[in-house]
N, C-alpha and C positions, 0 to 999 in steps of 0.2 A: 504493500500500500504506500509506503514512504517513497519508493521509487516513482510511483505515479504522481504523487503530489509535487515532487521536485520538478516535474515537467510542466506543471501548470503555469509557472511564471511567465514563459514566453507568450503563451496564449493570452493571459490576463494583461500583460504589458501591451500587447498589440490592441486589445480591446480598449484599454485605457487611453492609448494614443488616439484611437478612433473617436473618443469622446471630446477631444481637444476642439475648442471653438464652440461647442454646444453650450447653451445657457446653463444646463445642469451638469456639465462635464468639465473636463480640463483639470480636475483635481488629480494630483499625483498619487492615486490610490489604485491598487489592484482589485479592489472590491467590485463585485458585480457579477451578473450571470451565474448566481449560485456559489460564487467564490467569496470567502471572507478572509482577509489578511489575519485578523485576530484568531479565527479558528485554525487557519493554516499554521500560524506560529505556535499555537497551543499543541497542535498535532505533531509538529516536528520537534518540539521541545528543545533540547539542548544539542541536537544533531548539527555539528559544525559545518558539515558539507551542505546540508539543506539551507542553513542560515547564510552561508556564503553566497549561494545562488540567489536567495531572497534579496540580500543587500545589493548584489550586482544588478538584478532586475529593477530594483527600486532606484539605484543610481542612474541607470539609463533613462528610466521613465522621468525621474525628477529633472535630469538634465534637459531632456527633450521638451518638457513642459515648462521649462524656465523656473523651476523651483530650486534655485541654486544653493540656498542654505541647506536644504534637505539633501540635495545631491552630494554636497561635501560631507555631510554627516554619514550618508550611506557609503561614500567612498572610503571613509575612515574605517567603518565597520567591515567592509569588504576586504580591505587591506589586512586587517587583523585576522580574518578568517581564511585568507588566500592560501596559507600553508596546507589547509585541509583539502584543497582542490588543485594542488600543483600538477601541472601537465594537462589540465583541462582547458579547452578554448575560452571559457568565460574569464579566465585569469587575464587574458589579453584584452578582453572587453572591459574588464574592470580597470585595468591599467590605462587604457585609452580614455575612457570616460572620466576617470578621476582627474587625469591631466587636463582634459577639456573643461571640466567643472572648475578646477583651480585657476585655469587661465581666465575664465569668465569672471571669477571672483577678483582676480588680480586687476582686471580692466577697471573695475568699479572701486578699487581700494586706493587709499592714500599711499604715499611713497613707502613708508615703513612697512605697512601691511602688505603692499604689493610685493616687496622684496621677499617677505615670508612665503606668500603664495607661489611666487616664481621659484623659490628655493625648493618647495615641495615638488613642483613639476620637474625641475632638474634632477632631483634625487629619484623621482619615480621613473624617469626615462633612462636611467643607467642600466 
């Protein structure tokens, strides 16, 4: 059952992206069509692999829906859990979108904070 639930992320992310621009949509949530983030997180419990995938899906969704603070938060969570999915393609996705989210934050930041965000990107791309 757990394997099945880890595959729900891409489907829910695509559906959430499809809500973008609708008056009732655009929120960076995977909820909908019978899927509940809260129930999913309760089901996967402390499974670090499933949680890594969850935070990567949320990172991408938040970035695409311009929820940058949330994107950066999920980038941090995904980075902490990345060792549990080493060698899997989503590690590349997480790395790419984390850098994109941090670059977007750097654009809007003051000089000191900008240097911090750019430093994260530089370290992330090594």
